[in-house]
N, C-alpha and C positions, 0 to 999 in steps of 0.2 A: 443423728445427723438429720440437717434441715433440708428443706428444698433447694435453697439458695446454695448450700453446699454441694449438692449434685450438680448444679449446674456449673460451678467454678471447678470441679472435678473434671466435668465433660469438656469444658473449655480449655482446662490445662491439657488434658489427654490428646485432643485434636491440634494443638498449638494456638488455639484462638486468643488465647490471654498473652499478651507482650507488654513489655515494659514500654509506656506509652512515649516515653522520652526518647527512644530509638526506633519507635514504629513511624515512618514518614506518611502511611496512608490516612493519617488523620489531617495532613496539610493539603492533601491532594484536592479535597471538596470545598476548601476555604479560597474564597477570592484572593489572588495573588495581585499586587501591585507593585511595579518597579518604576523607579524614576532614573530615567537614563537621558544624559546631558539636559537634564532640565524638563524632559518631556515625560509625563506621566503615562505609563503604558500599563494598561489593564486586560482583565478578560472582557472582550465585547460581546454583549448580549446578542441573541439572535434578531432581536429589532433591528439594530444597525445593520446587519448583513442584508435583511429584507429591504429596508430602505435603499440600500447601495443597488441591490438587483432592480428595483424600481428605476434607478437612474442610469443604469448600466445601457440600455439602448441610446440615450440621449449622448452619453460619453463616447460610445462606438460612433455615432453618427458625427460628432464633433472631429473625431480624430480623422474618420474618412473624409468629411469635407476639407479638413486642413491639409491632409495628405495627396487627395486627389481633387483639387478645387474644380469647381464646374464640370464635374464628370458624372455621368450616369453609372448606374452599376454594370450595365452591359459594357461601357466604355473601360471601367475599371478591370473587368475580367479580361477583356482583348488586350489592354497593356498589358497587365501581369502575365498572360499567356504567352507574350512576345518578348517579356522584360529579360529572358535569359539570353536573348540574341543580341541585347543591346546593354552593355555594361553603364553606359550613361544613365540610361532609364532607372537602372537598380541604384546608382549613387544618389540620383535626385530623390528617389522614393526613401532611402536611408535618411538623407539629409532632412526632408520633412518630418519624417517620423521622429527623429532625434529632437528635432524642435518641437514636438508636440506631445509625445508620449510622457516625458518627465511632468510637465504641467498637469496632465489628467491624472497621472498617478499620484501626485500630491493631492489633488482634489479628492480622489477616492480614499487615500490613507487618512487625510485629514476629517473625512467623514466618518470612517469606520473606527478610527480611534478617537473620535471626539475631541480632537485637538485643533486649535486654531491654526489654520493653514500658513499664516505668518511665522507662527514659531518654528514649524518645519523648515520654511525658506530660510531662516535664520541661522540653520545649521551648517556645518560643513559638510561636504558630500560623505565623508567618513564617519562623520557623527550621524548623518540621516541613516545611513546603513546600519549603523548599531541601533537606532531606534527601532526601524523596521525589522531587524533580524530579532530584536526582543519581543516585538509584538507577534512575529510569526511563531516563536517558540512557545510562547504563554497562550497562543490560540491556535495552535495547530490542529485543524480539522480533518486531517487525512484519515482517521479512523472513521470520522462521522460520514464522510463523503462516500467511502468505501461501503459502509452499513448502508446508507441510502441508496446507492446504486442498486445493491442487491435487493433491497426491499421493492424498488421500483420494477426490477426485473422480475420479481416475485409475484406482484401485483399484475404485471403484463401477460404473464404466463396462465393466470387464471381468470376465465370468462368473467366472473362475478367482482374482479377487483381487489380480492383478498388473498393473502398466502394462506396456505394449508393450516397455519396457526389460528388463523380466524374464521369466524362463521359468519354468513350473512345476516344482516339485521333483521330481526322479525317486524312486519309491519304492525303499528299500532293500530288495534281494531277501534271502532267506535264507542263500544260498550267501555273498554278501558279509560278512555277520555271522560267517561260520564256523560257523553252526549247520547 
């Protein structure tokens, strides 16, 4: 019996060797691309999300400026705190949001999806929802954000900023640098 035979026997014993045609785990790591209503939908790299987070403050300000024209943050808070007493204020806010939010959503999605905004505008509402749903399913980062939240919580709970799995970096001495 050769060494390779032992590896095969071990793999078979623990169920690690499967018929590759039936095993879906190999397709998980490959990039998946779909075409939905003529729009290419693929996995978005982290860089696109980082670019979006840089633009997010501007997008939020544009939405606030359109929804609350010529108002300062204190005025907005005052208006919102009294909005429940005045149904007309709520109707006006919703109307303004409805006129601004879809445009901003298209800007955001065209950037993250790397799709021309005009292509998204040419879709019917139902087709646009199909494209957005396909993108969401393909790029579901729920698990990532949950794990990131736990990691941030662990870093906050340790004074050196590391989780119990890490250790503080050792400072590099001058002798190690050759100086």
